[in-house]
C-alpha positions in Angstrom: 0.0 0.0 0.0 1.4 3.4 -1.0 2.1 6.0 1.7 3.8 9.4 2.2 5.9 10.9 5.1 6.5 14.5 5.9 9.8 15.5 7.6 10.5 18.9 9.1 14.0 20.3 10.0 16.4 23.2 9.8 19.4 23.8 7.7 22.2 25.5 9.5 24.8 27.7 7.8 27.9 29.7 8.8 30.1 31.9 6.6 33.0 34.4 7.0 32.4 37.7 5.1 35.2 40.1 4.2 34.3 43.8 3.9 36.6 46.4 2.2 36.0 50.1 2.5 37.8 53.2 0.9 40.8 54.8 2.4 40.1 57.2 5.1 41.5 57.9 8.5 40.9 54.3 9.4 40.4 52.9 6.0 41.1 49.2 5.0 39.2 45.9 5.2 37.5 43.8 7.9 36.0 40.3 8.1 33.0 39.0 10.1 31.4 35.6 10.6 27.7 35.2 9.7 25.7 32.1 10.9 22.0 31.1 11.2 19.4 28.5 10.3 16.8 28.0 7.6 13.6 25.9 8.2 13.2 22.9 5.8 10.0 20.9 5.1 10.4 17.6 3.0 7.4 15.4 1.9 8.3 11.8 0.6 5.7 9.7 -1.3 6.4 5.9 -1.5 4.6 4.2 -4.4 4.2 0.4 -3.4 1.7 -0.5 -6.2 4.3 -2.3 -8.4 5.6 -4.3 -5.4 2.0 -5.2 -4.3 1.2 -6.3 -7.8 4.3 -8.5 -7.9 3.4 -10.0 -4.5 -0.1 -10.7 -5.6 1.2 -12.3 -8.9 3.7 -14.4 -6.9 0.8 -15.4 -4.5 -1.2 -16.6 -7.5 1.7 -18.5 -8.9 2.3 -20.2 -5.6 -1.4 -21.1 -5.4 -1.2 -22.6 -8.9 2.0 -24.4 -7.9 0.2 -25.8 -4.8 -2.7 -26.9 -6.9 -0.2 -28.5 -9.4 1.5 -30.4 -6.6 -1.8 -31.6 -5.1 -3.0 -32.7 -8.6 0.4 -34.3 -9.1 0.1 -36.2 -5.9 -3.5 -37.3 -6.7 -2.4 -38.4 -10.1 0.5 -40.3 -8.6 -1.8 -42.0 -6.1 -4.2 -43.0 -8.9 -1.2 -44.2 -11.0 0.1 -46.3 -8.0 -3.4 -47.7 -7.5 -3.7 -48.5 -11.2 -0.3 -50.1 -11.2 -1.1 -52.2 -8.2 -4.3 -53.3 -9.8 -2.4 -54.1 -13.0 0.3 -56.0 -11.1 -2.4 -57.9 -9.1 -4.3 -58.7 -12.3 -1.1 -59.9 -14.1 -0.1 -62.0 -11.1 -3.6 -63.5 -10.8 -3.8 -64.1 -14.5 -0.3 -65.5 -14.6 -1.0 -67.9 -11.7 -4.2 -69.2 -13.3 -2.5 -69.4 -16.7 0.3 -71.4 -15.1 -2.2 -73.7 -13.4 -4.1 -74.0 -16.7 -0.9 -74.7 -18.6 0.2 -77.3 -16.1 -3.2 -79.0 -16.2 -3.2 -78.9 -20.0 0.3 -80.4 -20.1 -0.7 -83.1 -17.6 -3.8 -83.9 -19.6 -1.8 -84.0 -22.8 0.8 -86.2 -21.2 -1.9 -88.5 -19.8 -3.8 -88.5 -23.2 -0.6 -89.4 -25.1 0.2 -92.0 -22.5 -3.3 -93.5 -22.6 -3.0 -93.6 -26.4 0.3 -95.3 -26.3 -1.0 -97.8 -23.7 -4.1 -98.4 -25.8 -1.8 -99.0 -28.8 0.3 -101.3 -26.8 -2.9 -103.1 -25.6 -4.1 -103.4 -29.2 -0.7 -104.8 -30.2 -0.8 -107.3 -27.4 -4.4 -108.2 -28.3 -3.3 -108.9 -31.9 -0.4 -111.0 -30.7 -2.7 -112.9 -28.4 -5.2 -113.4 -31.2 -2.4 -114.6 -33.5 -1.2 -116.9 -30.7 -4.7 -118.1 -30.2 -5.0 -118.9 -33.9 -1.7 -120.7 -33.9 -2.8 -122.7 -30.8 -6.1 -123.5 -32.4 -4.4 -124.7 -35.6 -2.0 -126.8 -33.5 -4.9 -128.1 -31.5 -6.8 -129.0 -34.6 -3.8 -130.8 -36.1 -3.2 -132.7 -32.8 -6.8 -133.4 -32.4 -7.1 -134.7 -36.0 -4.0 -137.0 -35.4 -5.4 -138.4 -32.1 -8.9 -138.7 -33.5 -7.5 -140.8 -36.3 -5.6 -143.0 -33.9 -8.6 -143.4 -31.6 -10.9 -144.0 -34.6 -8.5 -146.7 -35.8 -8.6 -148.2 -32.3 -12.3 -147.9 -32.1 -12.6 -149.5 -35.5 -10.4 -152.4 -34.4 -12.2 -152.7 -31.1 -15.6 -152.6 -32.9 -14.6 -155.3 -35.2 -13.4 -157.5 -32.4 -16.5 -156.8 -30.3 -18.6 -157.6 -33.4 -16.8 -160.9 -33.8 -17.7 -161.8 -30.2 -21.5 -161.6 -30.7 -22.4 -161.0 -34.4 -26.1 -161.8 -34.0 -26.7 -159.3 -31.2 -24.9 -156.5 -33.0 -26.6 -157.3 -36.2 -30.0 -156.9 -34.5 -28.7 -153.6 -32.8 -27.6 -152.2 -36.1 -30.9 -153.0 -37.7 -32.8 -151.2 -34.9 -30.4 -148.2 -35.0 -30.9 -147.9 -38.8 -34.6 -147.9 -38.4 -34.6 -145.3 -35.5 -31.5 -143.2 -35.9 -29.0 -143.0 -38.8 -25.4 -143.6 -38.2 -24.5 -140.1 -39.4 -26.7 -138.4 -36.8 -25.3 -140.5 -34.0 -21.7 -139.6 -34.9 -22.5 -135.9 -35.2 -24.3 -135.9 -31.8 -21.3 -137.5 -30.1 -18.9 -135.2 -31.9 -20.8 -132.0 -31.0 -21.0 -133.0 -27.4 -17.3 -133.7 -27.0 -16.3 -130.7 -29.2 -18.4 -128.2 -27.3 -16.9 -129.3 -24.0 -13.3 -129.0 -25.3 -13.8 -125.7 -27.1 -15.7 -124.1 -24.3 -12.9 -124.8 -21.8 -10.1 -123.5 -24.1 -12.1 -120.4 -25.0 -12.9 -119.6 -21.4 -9.3 -119.9 -20.4 -8.1 -117.7 -23.2 -10.8 -115.1 -22.5 -10.0 -115.1 -18.8 -6.2 -114.6 -19.6 -6.9 -111.7 -22.0 -9.3 -110.1 -19.6 -6.9 -110.4 -16.7 -4.1 -108.8 -18.7 -6.4 -105.9 -19.7 -7.6 -105.4 -16.1 -4.0 -105.4 -14.9 -2.9 -102.7 -17.4 -6.0 -100.6 -16.6 -5.4 -100.9 -12.8 -1.7 -100.0 -13.3 -2.7 -96.9 -15.4 -5.3 -95.9 -12.8 -2.7 -96.2 -10.0 -0.2 -94.0 -11.8 -3.0 -91.4 -12.5 -4.0 -91.3 -8.9 -0.3 -91.0 -7.9 0.1 -88.1 -10.3 -3.0 -86.4 -9.0 -1.8 -86.7 -5.4 1.6 -85.2 -6.4 -0.3 -82.3 -8.2 -2.5 -81.7 -5.1 0.6 -81.6 -2.9 2.2 -79.1 -5.2 -0.9 -76.9 -5.3 -1.3 -77.1 -1.5 2.3 -76.1 -1.1 1.7 -72.7 -2.9 -1.7 -72.0 -1.4 -2.3 -70.6 2.0 -5.6 -71.1 3.8 -6.4 -68.5 6.5 -9.1 -66.3 7.9 -9.1 -62.7 9.2 -9.0 -62.5 12.9 -10.9 -59.2 12.9 -12.5 -56.7 10.6 -10.0 -54.4 8.9 -10.6 -50.7 8.3 -9.9 -49.6 4.7 -7.9 -46.4 4.3 -8.6 -43.7 1.6 -5.8 -41.4 0.5 -6.6 -37.7 1.1 -4.3 -34.7 0.5 -4.9 -31.6 2.7 -2.8 -28.5 1.9 -2.7 -25.3 3.9 -0.8 -22.1 3.0 -0.4 -18.7 4.5 -1.5 -15.6 2.6 1.4 -13.3 1.5 -0.5 -10.1 2.3 -0.9 -8.5 5.7 -4.3 -10.1 6.4 -2.7 -13.3 7.7 -5.5 -15.5 6.2 -5.1 -19.2 5.7 -5.7 -20.9 2.3 -6.7 -24.6 2.4 -7.2 -27.2 -0.2 -8.4 -30.8 0.2 -8.0 -33.4 -2.6 -9.9 -36.7 -2.6 -10.0 -39.4 -5.4 -12.7 -38.8 -8.0 -13.4 -42.6 -8.1 -15.4 -42.3 -4.8 -18.2 -40.3 -6.3 -19.2 -36.7 -5.7 -21.2 -37.2 -2.5 -18.6 -39.3 -0.8 -15.9 -37.0 -2.0 -17.6 -33.9 -0.6 -18.3 -35.6 2.7 -14.7 -36.8 3.2 -13.3 -33.4 2.2 -15.7 -31.6 4.7 -14.7 -34.1 7.5 -11.0 -33.6 6.9 -11.2 -29.8 6.7 -13.2 -29.7 10.0 -10.7 -32.0 11.7 -7.7 -29.9 10.8 -9.6 -26.7 11.6 -10.2 -28.0 15.1 -6.5 -28.8 15.5 -4.8 -25.7 14.1 -1.6 -25.5 16.2 -0.3 -29.0 16.3 1.9 -29.2 13.2 5.1 -31.1 13.7 8.0 -32.3 11.6 7.3 -35.8 10.0 9.3 -38.9 10.7 12.6 -39.1 8.9 11.6 -42.2 6.9 8.3 -40.6 5.8 10.1 -37.4 4.8 12.6 -39.4 2.8 9.8 -41.3 1.0 8.0 -38.0 0.2 11.2 -36.5 -1.1 12.0 -39.5 -3.2 8.5 -39.6 -4.7 8.5 -35.8 -5.4 12.0 -36.0 -7.1 10.9 -38.9 -9.2 7.8 -37.2 -10.4 9.7 -33.9 -11.1 12.4 -35.8 -13.1 9.7 -37.7 -15.0 7.9 -34.3 -15.8 11.3 -32.8 -16.9 12.0 -35.8 -19.3 8.5 -35.6 -20.8 8.7 -31.9 -21.3 12.2 -32.2 -22.9 10.9 -34.9 -25.2 7.9 -32.7 -26.2 10.4 -29.9 -27.2 9.7 -27.5 -24.3 12.6 -25.2 -24.0 11.6 -23.9 -20.5 11.5 -27.4 -19.0 14.9 -27.1 -17.2 14.1 -23.7 -15.8 10.8 -24.9 -14.5 12.4 -28.0 -13.0 15.1 -25.9 -11.2 12.4 -23.5 -9.8 10.3 -26.4 -8.6 13.3 -28.0 -6.9 14.3 -24.7 -5.4 10.9 -24.1 -3.9 10.8 -27.7 -2.7 14.2 -27.4 -1.0 13.2 -24.1 0.6 9.9 -25.4 1.8 9.5 -26.9 5.3 7.3 -30.0 5.5 5.1 -30.3 8.5 2.4 -32.9 9.4 -0.5 -32.9 11.9 0.4 -34.4 15.2 -1.6 -37.5 16.1 
């Protein structure tokens, strides 16, 4: 604010004066000292409008810088949250992808193993069938040889028995030819003996083949169960089952900034930033609660913990360097000057936090 001052004073003077006069009886020259004071009034007008304008402009720039820092912090919090969500999503998707890949690999390995075992079973089946055919051929040849021998013996025995009692056998043959033919008698006897022999052999071969197949299947099932147990153990080794002992209170990041006015009024400027993802109603309610809390505790600002201050400084420097690199890449020539000014203001600023 411009002002004027009036100063009143006196200016003192002293001077020696030499006076000459014409020749006379006592003619010559004479000197005398003259002194006195003169009143002086000075009015000084001090114009402070340029300075006031520069202070107001600096205050606006500081407010803009404060808003930028708050917006930067909010954007950084949102970026950290998004990064956390992305990392969690990637970890979760990677875990399920790994599990899916392992299950697919195990299924593919089991499928190929089953196919190979089935192929081996089919090969063994063909071998058994070939062996069965060879055994049947051998059996038929042996059977034909022994049938011929027994037929010859039967024929010799029949002839000898017929010689013992020709009349009785003649009467029997006459009756048999009238009731049953010789061919039907032979076929009935052959069918009876052949069915008994073939049934026993077929049952034994079928039982052996079934037993072999059942043994292979049981072995495959045992290996599958063993692999499943190993897989369950591996999954349980990376999983953790637990429950929360008590309800946890979620925390919401809120930035509250307070600045002193640069004019003589001594007013306080406050700003509260809350995430926009909460909705307008919740955002306003949280901001009002935070402002009222800090308003009720106006004089308990203290220096933060050293670890917290180091984290804040590291985060601020990282964001400032990132902004400098982006501005340089975009071709901004004032990026270095802005970065130096931001770092100078940050180094000159004193960080305080509310005492709990």
